[in-house]
C-alpha positions, -999 to +999 in steps of 0.1 A: -393-929+370-411-898+356-395-876+383-361-890+375-364-882+338-377-848+346-348-841+369-323-854+343-338-831+317-336-801+340-300-809+348-292-813+311-309-780+303-290-763+331-257-776+318-266-765+283-276-730+296-243-727+315-224-737+284-242-710+263-235-684+289-199-694+291-195-693+253-212-658+252-188-646+279-158-658+259-170-642+227-145-616+216-155-579+214-167-566+181-140-563+156-126-529+148-140-516+115-113-519+089-124-484+076-116-469+109-081-484+110-075-474+073-085-438+078-063-434+109-034-450+091-038-428+060-040-396+081-009-407+100+010-413+067+000-380+054+011-361+085+045-379+084+048-369+047+040-333+056+068-333+082+094-352+061+115-322+050+128-297+075+125-267+052+091-276+039+072-288+070+048-273+096+069-253+120+075-266+155+064-232+169+028-241+158+028-278+166+040-273+202+009-251+208-017-268+186-049-280+205-065-302+177-054-315+143-077-325+115-065-344+084-088-348+054-075-374+029-086-379-007-107-347-010-121-354-044-135-327-067-161-329-094-165-302-121-196-281-121-195-253-147-165-231-139-161-243-103-163-277-086-177-294-056-156-316-033-160-342-006-134-360+016-131-379+049-106-381+076-099-378+113-095-352+140-078-356+174-076-332+203-048-326+229-064-322+263-052-298+291-032-327+306-010-328+275-023-362+262-038-367+228-072-383+227-084-409+202-091-397+166-128-391+158-140-397+122-151-367+101-162-357+067-155-325+048-178-311+020-173-280-001-200-267-024-176-246-044-139-251-051-121-224-071-101-232-102-068-222-085-061-256-072-060-275-104-062-310-089-089-337-090-080-348-054-059-334-027-054-336+011-060-310+038-044-305+072-060-281+097-045-269+130-069-257+157-047-234+177-068-227+208-096-242+229-121-218+214-115-232+179-112-268+191-146-265+209-163-258+175-157-295+169-180-304+198-211-294+178-231-326+171-242-314+137-213-298+118-188-269+118-195-244+090-164-224+082-179-189+077-157-159+077-154-158+115-141-194+116-123-196+082-088-212+083-059-191+071-027-203+053-002-216+078+036-209+075+058-236+060+094-242+072+108-238+107+106-204+124+139-194+139+141-184+175+149-148+168+117-146+146+093-158+173+078-123+177+065-126+141+049-161+145+014-157+129-016-160+151-050-175+140-077-198+153-071-223+125-041-227+102-046-247+070-024-266+045-029-286+014-008-317+006-008-321-032+016-341-052+035-351-020+042-315-012+030-294+018+015-262+006+004-232+025-032-226+014-058-202+026-089-224+027-113-195+028-101-184-006-097-219-020-130-233-008-164-217-004-193-230+017-173-258+033-179-276+065-168-305+087-194-330+097-191-361+118-192-398+108-209-409+139-219-442+125-182-451+122-174-434+156-200-454+174-191-487+158-154-480+167-157-464+201-193-468+212-194-430+213-201-400+191-174-375+180-183-348+206-178-374+234-145-386+219-131-351+216-140-342+252-131-374+269-100-363+288-107-388+316-117-418+296-153-420+309-173-413+277-156-437+253-166-474+258-135-489+241-104-476+224-091-501+198-053-500+195-052-501+157-068-466+154-045-448+177-017-445+152-028-410+143-028-398+179+007-414+184+020-396+153+007-363+166+024-370+200+057-376+182+057-343+163+037-320+186+057-323+218+058-293+241+090-281+256 
């Protein structure tokens, strides 16, 4: 009698354990952080806005060769004596040598000094990394400090005609400001001082299970544990506008 009860208890426990394992196996993956989706969507919307007018957009001559694109949304400024400080957040995505855009990594930008020339309490920044050397700066796990050697320069606005290709400007990084829904050519090294991009790796890890440097070097999909569909809208937007002939 005792053995029968013991056997029944063991069977019941085994069934319970199997049920728990089954439920755990069916549990959905962690939800995509809403902040990640929102930042990718805002960056996509801003890039679409920057490309809305043919005579006031980033020229195709740059976009077909760009290696990485960073978009900083809502760069907010705070007054400090005659200058201000600023901080914003955004995303950056890289185009690998196979021509495919990787998932966007989450970043922050901070500036310890913003000159009075801008005259805005908040604005948005687009940065084009034009070669692998510049894009590789984003693989630093700490931050990218834009000193004089790495400082972005103002990018051209409006399409460059075929006969003008010989005068297409060359730089490691081109920069733009989107303010009041208008794309403006801005030389960030004159607008901002002591500014840098750092990486929101808490958000990167909760979204992808990987840090920014892994996301931005993952051409073969071996470093990123998961790629939620909702965050890829920024990469899809870049693929639409940055096609190579």
